[in-house]
C-alpha positions as a Python dict, from the first residue, in 0.01 Angstrom:
ca = {
    (1, 'M'): (0, 0, 0),
    (2, 'S'): (-259, -271, 9),
    (3, 'F'): (-618, -169, -62),
    (4, 'Y'): (-745, -411, 202),
    (5, 'I'): (-508, -285, 471),
    (6, 'L'): (-630, 70, 405),
    (7, 'I'): (-1000, -27, 397),
    (8, 'G'): (-957, -241, 711),
    (9, 'A'): (-790, 46, 893),
    (10, 'I'): (-1070, 284, 790),
    (11, 'L'): (-1334, 35, 908),
    (12, 'A'): (-1147, -15, 1237),
    (13, 'F'): (-1129, 361, 1289),
    (14, 'L'): (-1501, 391, 1217),
    (15, 'A'): (-1580, 102, 1455),
    (16, 'V'): (-1404, 287, 1736),
    (17, 'A'): (-1582, 611, 1645),
    (18, 'F'): (-1924, 441, 1618),
    (19, 'G'): (-1862, 257, 1944),
    (20, 'A'): (-1781, 580, 2125),
    (21, 'F'): (-2080, 752, 1966),
    (22, 'G'): (-2307, 469, 2075),
    (23, 'A'): (-2170, 463, 2428),
    (24, 'H'): (-2203, 837, 2479),
    (25, 'A'): (-2448, 1002, 2240),
    (26, 'L'): (-2693, 712, 2218),
    (27, 'K'): (-2679, 577, 2574),
    (28, 'D'): (-2999, 757, 2675),
    (29, 'V'): (-3168, 709, 2337),
    (30, 'L'): (-3143, 333, 2279),
    (31, 'T'): (-3327, 71, 2482),
    (32, 'D'): (-3113, -210, 2626),
    (33, 'H'): (-3215, -436, 2337),
    (34, 'Y'): (-3120, -186, 2067),
    (35, 'A'): (-2800, -89, 2249),
    (36, 'T'): (-2700, -457, 2229),
    (37, 'V'): (-2786, -460, 1858),
    (38, 'Y'): (-2569, -152, 1808),
    (39, 'E'): (-2281, -308, 2004),
    (40, 'T'): (-2304, -623, 1789),
    (41, 'A'): (-2268, -406, 1478),
    (42, 'V'): (-1957, -240, 1623),
    (43, 'Q'): (-1802, -573, 1726),
    (44, 'Y'): (-1854, -743, 1391),
    (45, 'Q'): (-1729, -436, 1207),
    (46, 'M'): (-1408, -446, 1411),
    (47, 'F'): (-1363, -823, 1371),
    (48, 'H'): (-1392, -794, 996),
    (49, 'A'): (-1182, -478, 977),
    (50, 'V'): (-901, -686, 1129),
    (51, 'G'): (-986, -966, 883),
    (52, 'L'): (-944, -723, 594),
    (53, 'I'): (-610, -605, 730),
    (54, 'L'): (-496, -968, 756),
    (55, 'I'): (-607, -1035, 398),
    (56, 'G'): (-408, -731, 287),
    (57, 'I'): (-100, -856, 473),
    (58, 'L'): (-136, -1205, 328),
    (59, 'M'): (-169, -1064, -21),
    (60, 'S'): (137, -841, 20),
    (61, 'K'): (350, -1127, 158),
    (62, 'S'): (250, -1386, -101),
    (63, 'L'): (532, -1547, -294),
    (64, 'F'): (277, -1638, -559),
    (65, 'G'): (184, -1280, -647),
    (66, 'P'): (-176, -1167, -627),
    (67, 'I'): (-412, -1437, -505),
    (68, 'P'): (-757, -1387, -663),
    (69, 'L'): (-923, -1597, -389),
    (70, 'L'): (-799, -1357, -123),
    (71, 'S'): (-900, -1056, -329),
    (72, 'R'): (-1251, -1200, -366),
    (73, 'A'): (-1259, -1281, 6),
    (74, 'G'): (-1166, -924, 88),
    (75, 'M'): (-1432, -773, -136),
    (76, 'I'): (-1699, -1009, -4),
    (77, 'M'): (-1591, -935, 354),
    (78, 'L'): (-1614, -561, 288),
    (79, 'I'): (-1963, -594, 139),
    (80, 'G'): (-2062, -823, 426),
    (81, 'T'): (-1947, -562, 678),
    (82, 'I'): (-2150, -291, 509),
    (83, 'V'): (-2461, -510, 490),
    (84, 'F'): (-2433, -675, 834),
    (85, 'S'): (-2313, -389, 1050),
    (86, 'G'): (-2485, -123, 842),
    (87, 'S'): (-2824, -289, 874),
    (88, 'L'): (-2776, -329, 1250),
    (89, 'Y'): (-2674, 35, 1296),
    (90, 'V'): (-2982, 153, 1109),
    (91, 'L'): (-3203, -101, 1290),
    (92, 'A'): (-3078, 13, 1631),
    (93, 'V'): (-3129, 381, 1559),
    (94, 'T'): (-3459, 363, 1367),
    (95, 'Q'): (-3605, 48, 1526),
    (96, 'I'): (-3746, -51, 1185),
    (97, 'K'): (-3760, -425, 1247),
    (98, 'V'): (-3773, -529, 880),
    (99, 'L'): (-3407, -428, 856),
    (100, 'G'): (-3327, -732, 1069),
    (101, 'A'): (-3411, -944, 763),
    (102, 'I'): (-3116, -791, 575),
    (103, 'T'): (-2857, -866, 844),
    (104, 'P'): (-2830, -1243, 773),
    (105, 'I'): (-2727, -1166, 415),
    (106, 'G'): (-2421, -992, 558),
    (107, 'G'): (-2360, -1291, 785),
    (108, 'V'): (-2366, -1529, 489),
    (109, 'L'): (-2120, -1302, 307),
    (110, 'F'): (-1890, -1321, 610),
    (111, 'L'): (-1905, -1702, 599),
    (112, 'I'): (-1829, -1708, 225),
    (113, 'A'): (-1534, -1473, 273),
    (114, 'W'): (-1384, -1687, 550),
    (115, 'V'): (-1429, -2004, 342),
    (116, 'L'): (-1238, -1836, 59),
    (117, 'V'): (-958, -1749, 304),
    (118, 'M'): (-950, -2115, 415),
    (119, 'I'): (-933, -2237, 55),
    (120, 'A'): (-652, -1992, -22),
    (121, 'A'): (-463, -2109, 288),
    (122, 'V'): (-490, -2473, 181),
    (123, 'K'): (-410, -2398, -183),
    (124, 'F'): (-122, -2156, -131),
    (125, 'G'): (1, -2229, 223),
    (126, 'K'): (349, -2367, 264),
}
């Protein structure tokens, strides 16, 4: 089993759980602004959970064996998800605005991860 497929599936599961929690348990707690922040965290977590699953599939189907670029992309995407979505979840719930300064670091990690996927596609694509 691919590590990234498993991690992606766990993150997707958690995105659904966090989304339901936000929609039900937090609906009367969060202001409209912070509810939107929370929803953004859920959306980006799900997008990148699917990205991790795709990386895992690509790595398992590679005729070239393990592709270090994809492995690096997966790890960077995982860290980016934790930093980006994690900081937004905490920001939404605590309303500590300084946490918003951490979120772009996760966004940059997402960009780096996707660039590595592009490079791997060009380098190893048929």
